[in-house]
Each structure stands twice: as structure tokens, then as C-alpha cells.
C-alpha positions as CSV (number, residue, x, y, z in Angstrom):
1,M,107.8,119.9,97.6
2,G,106.3,123.1,96.4
3,Y,104.2,125.0,98.9
4,S,103.9,122.7,101.6
5,T,104.5,122.3,105.2
6,I,105.9,119.4,107.3
7,E,105.2,118.6,110.9
8,A,107.2,115.6,112.3
9,Y,106.9,114.4,115.9
10,H,110.0,112.4,115.6
11,I,113.0,114.4,114.8
12,L,115.6,114.1,117.6
13,W,117.3,111.7,115.9
14,A,118.9,114.0,113.6
15,C,120.3,116.2,116.2
16,N,123.6,115.6,118.2
17,K,123.2,118.4,120.6
18,P,120.9,118.2,123.8
19,V,118.1,120.0,123.0
20,D,114.8,120.8,125.6
21,W,111.7,120.5,123.9
22,Y,108.5,121.5,125.5
23,A,104.9,120.9,123.5
24,Y,105.0,119.2,120.1
25,P,108.5,118.5,119.5
26,S,108.7,119.3,115.7
27,M,110.6,120.6,112.9
28,R,108.8,123.0,110.4
29,S,110.0,123.1,106.6
30,E,108.3,126.0,104.5
31,T,109.3,126.3,101.0
32,S,108.2,129.3,98.8
33,K,109.2,130.3,95.2
34,Q,110.8,134.0,94.9
35,H,111.9,134.8,91.3
36,G,112.1,131.3,90.1
37,C,113.9,130.0,93.0
38,S,113.4,128.0,96.2
39,V,113.8,129.8,99.5
40,T,113.5,127.3,102.3
41,K,113.1,128.3,106.0
42,L,113.6,125.9,109.2
43,S,111.9,126.8,112.3
44,A,112.1,124.8,115.6
45,F,109.1,125.4,117.6
46,I,110.1,125.3,121.5
47,G,106.6,125.8,123.3
48,S,104.9,128.7,124.8
49,N,106.9,128.3,128.0
50,D,108.0,131.8,129.2
51,N,111.4,130.6,130.0
52,A,111.7,129.2,126.6
53,L,111.1,132.5,125.2
54,E,113.9,134.0,127.1
55,E,116.4,131.7,126.3
56,S,120.2,132.8,126.1
57,S,121.3,134.1,122.5
58,S,124.3,131.1,123.1
59,R,121.1,128.5,123.4
60,R,119.6,129.9,120.3
61,A,123.1,129.5,118.5
62,S,123.2,125.8,119.6
63,L,119.7,125.2,118.4
64,E,120.6,127.1,115.3
65,S,123.5,124.9,114.8
66,A,121.8,121.5,115.5
67,L,118.9,122.6,112.6
68,H,121.7,123.5,110.2
69,E,123.4,120.1,110.5
70,V,119.4,118.4,110.0
71,L,119.4,120.5,106.8
72,F,122.8,119.3,105.5
73,Q,122.1,115.8,106.5
74,I,118.8,116.1,104.3
75,I,120.6,117.6,101.5
76,K,123.4,114.9,101.7
77,F,120.5,112.3,101.5
78,V,119.0,114.0,98.4
79,N,122.4,114.2,96.6
80,E,122.5,110.4,97.1
81,K,119.0,109.8,95.7
82,K,119.0,112.4,92.8
83,D,121.6,112.3,90.3
84,H,120.5,115.5,89.0
85,I,121.1,117.6,92.0
86,P,124.6,119.1,92.6
87,S,126.1,117.4,95.4
88,V,126.9,119.1,98.5
89,T,130.5,118.5,99.8
90,N,131.0,120.9,102.5
91,S,128.2,122.0,105.4
92,E,129.7,125.3,105.6
93,V,128.4,126.1,102.1
94,I,124.7,126.1,103.6
95,S,123.5,129.4,104.7
96,F,121.0,129.6,107.7
97,P,120.0,133.1,107.9
98,Y,116.8,132.8,109.9
99,E,116.6,133.2,113.6
100,I,114.7,130.3,115.7
101,T,111.3,131.4,116.4
102,T,108.7,130.9,118.7
103,P,105.6,128.8,117.8
104,R,103.2,130.0,115.5
105,C,101.7,126.1,114.3
106,V,99.2,125.7,117.7
107,S,96.4,125.2,115.2
108,F,98.3,123.2,112.6
109,V,99.3,120.7,115.6
110,T,95.4,120.6,116.6
111,R,94.3,119.9,113.0
112,T,96.6,117.3,112.4
113,T,96.5,115.3,115.4
114,G,94.3,113.4,114.4
115,A,96.5,111.8,111.9
116,Y,99.3,111.1,114.5
117,Q,97.0,109.5,117.1
118,M,94.3,108.0,114.7
119,R,97.1,106.8,111.8
120,N,100.2,106.5,114.2
121,A,101.7,109.2,111.5
122,G,105.4,110.0,111.7
123,A,105.1,113.2,109.7
124,V,102.2,115.2,107.8
125,I,102.3,117.3,104.9
126,H,99.9,120.5,104.5
127,S,100.2,121.4,100.3
128,H,98.2,124.3,98.8
129,G,99.4,123.0,95.3
130,M,96.9,124.2,92.8
131,E,96.1,120.9,91.3
132,C,94.6,119.9,94.9
133,C,92.4,122.9,94.9
134,L,91.0,122.3,91.1
135,A,90.8,118.3,92.1
136,T,88.0,119.5,94.5
137,M,86.5,121.7,92.0
138,I,85.8,119.5,89.0
139,H,82.9,117.7,91.0
140,P,81.7,120.6,93.4
141,F,79.2,118.4,94.9
142,S,81.4,115.1,95.3
143,K,82.8,114.2,98.7
144,E,85.5,112.0,97.2
145,F,88.0,111.9,94.9
146,R,88.5,108.7,93.0
147,I,90.9,107.7,90.4
148,T,92.2,104.2,89.0
149,H,94.7,101.9,86.9
150,M,97.1,104.6,86.7
151,E,100.9,104.0,87.9
152,M,101.5,106.5,90.3
153,I,98.8,104.7,92.5
154,K,101.5,102.2,93.7
155,G,103.2,105.0,95.2
156,I,100.4,105.5,97.8
157,Q,100.5,103.1,100.9
158,G,98.8,100.3,100.8
159,H,97.5,100.8,96.9
160,G,98.4,98.7,93.5
161,Y,97.7,99.6,90.0
162,H,94.4,97.9,89.8
163,D,93.3,99.4,93.2
164,E,90.7,102.4,93.3
165,L,92.1,105.2,95.1
166,V,89.6,107.2,96.8
167,V,90.5,110.5,98.7
168,P,88.1,111.8,100.9
169,I,86.9,115.8,100.6
170,I,85.7,118.1,103.4
171,E,84.9,121.7,102.9
172,N,86.8,124.6,103.8
173,T,86.4,126.9,106.6
174,P,87.3,130.8,106.9
175,H,89.4,129.6,109.8
176,E,91.9,126.8,109.4
177,S,91.5,125.7,113.1
178,E,87.8,124.8,112.3
179,L,88.9,122.0,110.2
180,T,89.7,119.8,113.2
181,E,86.6,118.0,113.5
182,S,86.0,117.4,110.0
183,L,89.4,116.2,109.2
184,S,89.2,113.9,112.3
185,E,86.0,112.6,111.0
186,A,87.2,112.2,107.4
187,I,90.0,110.1,108.7
188,A,88.0,107.6,110.9
189,A,85.6,107.3,107.9
190,Y,88.3,106.2,105.7
191,P,90.9,103.6,107.3
192,K,92.8,103.0,104.1
193,A,93.1,106.6,103.6
194,T,96.4,108.5,103.8
195,A,95.2,112.2,102.6
196,V,92.6,114.3,102.8
197,L,91.4,116.9,100.5
198,V,89.9,120.4,101.7
199,R,87.8,121.8,98.9
200,N,89.0,125.0,97.4
201,H,92.2,125.1,100.0
202,G,94.8,122.0,99.6
203,L,95.7,118.7,100.9
204,Y,96.6,116.9,103.8
205,V,99.0,114.0,103.4
206,W,100.7,111.6,106.1
207,G,103.1,108.7,106.2
208,D,105.1,106.9,109.0
209,S,108.2,109.0,108.0
210,W,108.7,112.3,106.3
211,I,109.9,110.6,103.6
212,S,107.0,108.5,103.1
213,A,104.8,111.6,103.3
214,K,106.8,113.6,100.7
215,T,106.7,110.4,98.2
216,Q,102.9,110.0,98.6
217,A,102.5,113.9,98.4
218,E,104.5,113.8,95.2
219,C,102.1,110.9,94.2
220,Y,98.8,112.6,94.8
221,H,100.1,116.0,93.1
222,Y,100.7,113.8,90.2
223,L,97.4,112.0,90.2
224,F,95.3,115.3,90.8
225,D,96.8,117.0,87.7
226,A,96.2,113.8,85.8
227,A,92.8,113.9,86.4
228,I,92.5,117.6,85.6
229,K,94.0,117.1,82.1
230,L,92.1,113.6,81.5
231,H,88.9,115.9,82.5
232,Q,89.8,118.6,80.0
233,M,90.3,116.0,77.5
234,G,86.9,114.3,78.2
235,I,88.6,111.0,79.5
236,D,87.0,109.7,82.8
237,W,89.9,108.8,84.8
238,T,87.6,106.9,87.4
239,T,87.2,103.8,85.3
240,P,89.9,101.1,84.3
241,S,89.8,101.6,80.6
242,H,89.7,105.4,81.0
243,G,86.9,105.8,78.4
244,P,85.3,109.0,77.3
245,I,82.9,110.9,79.9
246,S,79.3,110.3,79.5
247,N,77.6,113.6,78.7
248,T,74.2,113.5,80.2
249,K,72.1,115.3,82.5
250,V,72.1,114.8,86.6
251,I,69.0,114.0,88.5
252,Q,68.0,116.5,91.1
253,G,65.9,115.7,94.2
254,K,63.0,117.8,95.3
255,D,65.1,119.1,98.2
256,G,67.3,120.9,95.8
257,N,70.0,118.0,96.5
258,L,71.6,115.7,94.1
259,S,70.3,112.3,94.2
260,G,73.5,110.1,94.3
261,S,77.1,111.0,93.7
262,L,78.5,112.7,90.9
263,R,81.0,110.5,88.6
264,A,82.9,111.4,85.7
265,G,82.6,114.9,85.6
266,L,81.2,117.9,83.8
267,L,81.6,117.8,80.1
268,N,80.5,121.1,77.8
269,G,78.8,122.2,81.1
270,N,76.5,119.3,81.2
271,H,76.1,117.1,84.1
272,V,76.1,113.2,84.2
273,V,73.5,110.9,84.2
274,E,72.7,109.2,87.9
275,L,72.0,105.6,87.7
276,S,70.1,104.1,90.5
277,R,72.6,101.2,90.3
278,Q,76.1,102.3,90.3
279,C,78.3,99.1,91.4
280,I,78.3,95.6,91.3
281,V,80.3,93.5,93.5
282,L,80.4,89.9,92.8
283,D,81.7,86.7,94.6
284,I,83.9,84.6,93.0
285,E,82.7,80.8,94.0
286,G,79.6,79.5,92.5
287,T,79.3,83.2,91.2
288,T,82.0,83.9,88.5
289,T,84.0,80.6,88.7
290,P,82.8,77.0,88.9
291,I,83.1,75.5,92.7
292,S,84.9,72.7,91.1
293,F,87.7,74.9,90.3
294,V,88.3,76.1,93.9
295,T,87.9,72.8,95.4
296,D,89.5,70.2,92.6
297,V,92.4,72.5,91.5
298,L,93.3,75.5,93.8
299,F,92.9,73.8,97.1
300,P,94.9,70.6,95.9
301,Y,97.7,72.7,94.4
302,A,98.1,74.4,97.7
303,R,98.0,71.3,100.0
304,D,100.5,69.8,97.6
305,N,102.9,72.7,97.3
306,V,102.8,74.2,101.0
307,R,105.8,72.2,102.0
308,K,107.8,72.8,99.0
309,H,106.7,77.0,99.1
310,L,107.8,76.8,102.7
311,I,111.1,75.2,102.4
312,S,111.9,77.4,99.2
313,T,110.9,80.8,100.9
314,Y,111.3,80.3,104.3
315,D,113.5,83.3,105.1
316,S,111.9,85.4,103.1
317,E,110.3,88.7,104.7
318,E,106.9,87.4,102.9
319,T,106.8,83.8,104.2
320,K,108.0,85.0,107.5
321,D,104.8,87.3,107.8
322,D,102.7,84.4,106.5
323,I,104.3,82.0,109.4
324,K,103.5,84.8,112.0
325,L,99.7,85.1,110.9
326,L,99.6,81.1,110.8
327,C,101.3,80.7,114.4
328,A,98.8,83.5,115.6
329,Q,95.9,81.3,114.4
330,V,97.2,78.0,115.4
331,E,97.6,79.3,118.9
332,D,93.7,80.4,119.1
333,D,92.6,77.4,117.5
334,L,94.4,75.4,120.1
335,K,92.8,77.5,123.0
336,Q,89.2,77.1,121.1
337,G,90.3,73.0,120.7
338,V,89.9,73.2,116.6
339,L,90.2,69.9,115.7
340,G,93.6,69.1,113.6
341,S,95.4,71.8,115.1
342,V,98.9,71.1,116.5
343,P,101.5,73.1,118.3
344,I,104.0,75.0,116.4
345,P,107.7,74.7,117.8
346,S,109.8,77.8,118.4
347,D,112.7,78.3,115.8
348,D,115.0,76.8,118.5
349,A,113.3,73.4,117.5
350,G,114.8,73.7,114.1
351,K,113.3,74.8,110.6
352,E,112.4,71.2,109.7
353,E,110.3,71.0,113.0
354,V,108.6,74.1,112.4
355,I,107.8,73.6,108.8
356,N,106.1,69.7,109.8
357,A,104.2,71.5,112.0
358,L,102.7,74.5,109.8
359,V,102.3,71.8,106.9
360,T,99.9,70.0,109.3
361,N,97.9,72.8,110.3
362,V,97.6,74.0,107.1
363,E,96.4,70.6,105.4
364,A,93.7,70.4,108.4
365,M,92.8,74.2,107.3
366,I,92.4,73.5,104.1
367,R,90.4,69.9,104.5
368,A,87.8,72.5,106.9
369,D,87.9,75.2,104.0
370,R,88.6,77.7,106.7
371,K,87.7,81.3,105.7
372,I,90.4,82.9,107.5
373,T,92.9,85.6,106.5
374,S,96.0,83.5,107.5
375,L,95.4,80.5,105.2
376,K,94.0,82.6,102.4
377,Q,97.2,84.8,102.3
378,L,99.4,81.8,101.9
379,Q,97.3,80.1,99.7
380,G,97.7,83.2,97.3
381,H,101.5,83.1,97.6
382,I,101.7,79.4,96.7
383,W,99.1,80.0,93.7
384,R,101.2,82.8,92.4
385,T,103.7,80.6,91.8
386,G,101.6,77.8,89.9
387,F,100.0,80.7,87.7
388,Q,103.5,82.3,86.9
389,N,104.8,78.8,86.1
390,K,101.7,78.2,83.9
391,E,100.7,75.3,86.2
392,L,97.6,77.1,86.8
393,Q,95.0,79.1,84.8
394,G,92.0,80.9,86.2
395,I,88.5,79.7,85.2
396,V,85.4,81.7,84.7
397,Y,81.8,80.9,83.6
398,E,81.3,81.8,79.8
399,D,79.1,84.5,80.2
400,V,81.4,86.5,82.7
401,P,83.8,88.2,80.3
402,E,81.2,89.3,77.7
403,A,79.3,90.9,81.1
404,L,82.0,92.5,82.4
405,K,82.8,94.4,79.2
406,K,79.3,95.6,79.1
407,W,79.1,96.6,82.7
408,H,82.2,98.5,82.0
409,A,81.0,100.2,78.7
410,D,78.2,101.2,80.5
411,G,79.7,103.1,83.3
412,L,79.3,100.6,86.1
413,K,82.2,99.9,88.4
414,V,82.6,96.3,89.2
415,Y,84.3,95.0,92.3
416,I,85.3,91.3,93.8
417,Y,84.6,90.3,97.2
418,S,85.8,86.8,98.0
419,S,87.2,85.1,101.1
420,G,90.4,84.3,99.0
421,S,93.2,87.0,99.1
422,R,92.7,89.9,96.9
423,E,96.3,88.9,95.8
424,A,94.6,85.4,94.7
425,Q,91.8,87.3,93.1
426,R,93.8,89.2,91.0
427,L,95.9,86.0,89.7
428,L,92.3,84.3,89.0
429,F,91.2,87.1,86.9
430,G,94.4,88.3,85.3
431,N,94.8,84.6,84.1
432,T,91.9,83.2,82.3
433,A,91.6,81.5,78.9
434,Y,89.5,84.9,77.9
435,G,92.9,86.8,78.8
436,D,93.4,89.5,81.5
437,L,90.1,90.5,82.8
438,R,91.2,92.7,85.5
439,K,91.0,95.5,83.0
440,Y,87.2,95.8,83.9
441,L,87.4,95.6,87.5
442,C,87.9,98.5,90.0
443,G,89.2,96.7,92.9
444,F,89.0,93.8,95.3
445,F,87.8,93.1,98.6
446,D,88.9,90.0,100.8
447,T,88.0,88.9,104.7
448,M,90.6,92.0,105.9
449,I,87.4,94.1,105.4
450,G,85.4,92.0,107.3
451,N,83.6,88.3,107.2
452,K,81.2,87.8,104.3
453,R,78.4,86.6,106.5
454,E,78.4,89.8,108.5
455,A,76.3,92.7,107.7
456,R,79.2,95.4,108.7
457,S,81.7,93.9,105.9
458,Y,78.9,95.2,103.3
459,F,78.5,98.5,104.9
460,E,82.2,98.8,104.9
461,I,82.2,98.2,101.1
462,S,79.6,100.9,100.8
463,Q,81.7,103.3,102.5
464,S,84.7,102.4,100.0
465,V,83.1,102.4,96.6
466,G,82.0,105.7,96.6
467,V,77.9,105.7,96.9
468,D,75.6,108.0,98.8
469,N,73.6,105.0,99.7
470,P,74.2,101.4,99.9
471,S,71.1,100.3,97.7
472,Q,72.8,101.4,94.7
473,I,75.3,98.3,94.8
474,L,74.1,95.2,93.4
475,F,75.9,92.2,95.2
476,V,75.8,88.4,93.5
477,T,76.2,85.6,95.6
478,D,75.6,81.8,95.2
479,V,75.5,81.7,99.2
480,Y,72.2,82.6,101.0
481,Q,73.9,83.9,104.7
482,E,76.0,86.1,102.4
483,A,72.7,87.3,100.5
484,V,71.0,87.9,104.0
485,A,74.1,90.0,105.3
486,A,74.4,92.0,102.5
487,K,70.5,93.0,102.2
488,A,70.9,93.6,106.2
489,A,73.4,96.5,104.9
490,G,71.1,97.7,102.5
491,L,72.4,96.4,99.1
492,E,70.7,94.9,96.3
493,V,70.9,91.1,95.9
494,L,70.7,88.4,93.5
495,I,71.9,84.8,93.9
496,S,73.5,82.8,91.5
497,I,72.3,79.4,90.2
498,R,75.4,77.4,88.9
499,P,75.8,73.8,88.5
500,G,77.0,72.4,92.0
501,N,76.0,75.1,94.2
502,A,74.5,74.3,97.2
503,P,70.7,74.2,97.4
504,L,68.8,77.4,98.8
505,P,66.2,77.3,101.7
506,E,62.8,77.2,100.3
507,N,60.9,80.8,100.0
508,H,64.4,82.4,100.7
509,G,63.1,85.5,99.2
510,F,65.7,86.6,96.8
511,G,65.6,87.1,92.9
512,I,67.8,84.6,91.3
513,I,70.3,84.4,87.9
514,K,71.2,81.4,86.0
515,S,73.9,84.1,83.8
516,F,75.2,87.4,84.1
517,A,73.3,87.9,81.1
518,E,70.0,87.9,82.8
519,I,71.3,91.3,85.0
């Protein structure tokens, strides 16, 4: 794990001996390197209770024995997973020369309480790895570390290869205990993040278990190291194609502060140009893709195949999750008196009866063109089968591929925001007649971030894409209500006029385009 500290609240499962824990029951593992070897010390933090400090030597021996067994079980687990590590067959060979110490980690517990409480973390790792420090120094004014289209991003919870990984950066303080407030603020401001960088200091990373935290920590260190090496080669790790870093100057405000955020590094000592428009967020229906493709191709395919899909995948974990979401939505619909909703029986009624009720509800949702997560998630899974079987192909307007390519070459980051699920979006852009267009896209947003007709959703997007001001984002849509919401959040907005789109109100006040070539 390198130079790191693990804090885990739930460690009692590993001990088969009775132990009375006081404040913050946890196990700490500190690893340091001496003469090329790793030396590990485990310490149990008992609490500051006076009685605990005066515990008898027999109690100390009992607790040491319990921790000895924990260490053996961990090494045994590692042996099963890592073929290159010599196996440990006898717990007696494990030396444990360190005595149980009283707490010295109160400040650490205080600092990481935000991760435990706000993210329900089971373990937090604090690393002083060199790459963590250097990653925060490449852009000395940046408040975020960003990287995309790297395989190891898949090892970060909630992220995939095509996603943009964003890690907030907070400033270091003379005393670690003073990091508590800024660390908590960063955790709150970046709900998708599982780590926070501290400039010139290190990294905090958390997971639901120590295994998850350790796995993610290894991925973060790999990605930071990759960014440093790519920077040295003049390659931009923040864009999908990883092209050359731009080599122009930065704009500085009258107050001495940089206007906007630094992107893509410092090359040959020169800062990077700051564009007023940094990101473009695109709607799909009526913007990149004809509405008819969705209404006449995708929707009917999902409607015609929903029963077949549910029958063939009924016992899979993915479909169980889909059914759970649908049941919750239907229950709410019944309370609201939504037309077409029918009760879904319990599992005791049998698989066939449950599927019949689900199909009835899904068909009613599709007819009403409802923009709800439960429907969109199920549709995405059905469409995936269609794309995999070559029964479906994504359709985009002919001006879209060229525009995406140009914006990408110009250093603009392009995102998709649609009511369709993120998986459905990836399928559409990954399977077009023009090839896989996902290489020009930095990320995808769906209704999990919020309703498209609410300003709050666009504010959340602006917080996620790394701009200092929402006005640095251009949003293109065909829906007037979405344009109003995005404008209220401070975004620049253009309305797409395409064949088959709904008419706009008179004097709507927005700029319009008939082709992406006009942007």
C-alpha cells in the first residue's frame, strides 16, 4: 500500500476474542520502507479512558493475540489472490514485536469523519505517495484533478472507461487537524468522488471496505503517475484522444487571479489559453439525433421486447434491480392515480404474474413517454441486446460527427445530457454509421443528476465538468423548457431547429441553430 494509513470502523468481525472497545473501534496499519523492505505495524486504539490505559498485561496479550490472528487472515487472503507472493502456511511464522499503544490518531479520526458519515465509508486510506503530491503541483491553481479514457478509471467506484474522473483538490495546512472543514466541504461538493487530494501533501480515499479502499487507492496512484508521465511527454490526459497539450498563454484578471480554470498543463514553462467557452453539453433527441429515431425505432423495440427480456433475465441481479426500481415507481404512480398503472403482485404470485404486471406498466410508461429513471434504465438494458445483436444502429445527423471531431481538436470538452440512461447514450454514440463517436465525448449525464427542466440539474452539471463559471458551458437542446432551466443556472444556451422538432414560443429569446456547423 505504500506510505499509507488505514482506518476501518468495522473490524470486530476479524477477532474471535472478546475485546472491549471504547471510542472509535478501529485498526490502523502503518507501512514504511526500511532498507528496501516493508515493515508493518498494527496498533489497536483503545480510547483515552483511564482504565484502558491501566489494562493488565494479560489483557494486552489477549488483544495482541487477536490482532495477530487478523494479520494472519489478511496475509492468507492476499496469498489466495496474489500468486507471486510466497504462501504463509503457519501463523506461528508471523512476528508481532510491537506492543499495543494508546490512541495517537484522534485528529485523523476527526478529519475522516466526513467520509464515514457522508459517504457511509467502511475504510479510509491516507497516502503520502509522491505521485499524489506531484499531481496537485502540475496545475498550481487548479481545484480539481481530471483524467479520462484510461483503463484504470474502471477501478474507481461508479466510473467507467469513457467517464471523466474528477478528484477535488484542497489546500494543505500547517496542522493536519485543520483540514477537517475543507475536507468535509470537498466531500459534500463532489458527491461522485471517492477521494480528495491535499495539495503538496497526499490523498484521502475511501470505500465501503478496506479492500475497496485499497483497490481504489492503487488505481488513483496509477492514474496520478500516468498523468505526470503524460505531462512530461506533452500529452493532454484530460481529453479522450490524449493529444498534444496546447502551448499558449493564460489570461489573468485585474485582481491577479486567473480567469477560469487551468486546463491541460504547463508546457515549456508557458501557461495554457483560457477560452470563455470550455464545455459543450448536448441533448440527444432533436439535437444530435432525429426524434423519429427514438419514437419510431428505439421505443417500439423496447416495447416489443420487454416481455422477452424480463423472461430471459428474470433471475439476474441486473434485472432484479430493474424490477425493484419499477415496483417503487408503480407504487408511487398508484398513489398518484397515474393512468395505466396496475399493481405488481408479490413473488408468491409467481414469475408469470409478476412479468405480466410489469409489462403492462412499462407499456403504459412508454406510451406516455415518461422521463423516469426506472423506465430509462430498463430500456437501456433492452437496447443493449439490440445493439449487440446488430438489430439496432445509432442514428445522428450528418453534421454531428464532423462537429464533434472539430470541437475535440479545439480542446473543447463535450458531454451528453439526456433523459435516456447513460448506458443507452453510450450505446447510441458507440454504434453509429460513422463509427464509435464516444472518443470525442468526455462524459454522459442522465436524470440521475436531476430533471432536465429544473435549473438545479444544470448547476450540478456545472459543478461536475470543471468550470469556474456556468457561463463557460454551452448547452444545446430542442426543448424550450430545458433551455429556460439551463439559462436560469447561468449556462449559455442555443436551441436546435431540426425537422420534426416541436415549434417554439414566439419571442422565446434564445439563439437558434439548424446545424452544428453554425456553432
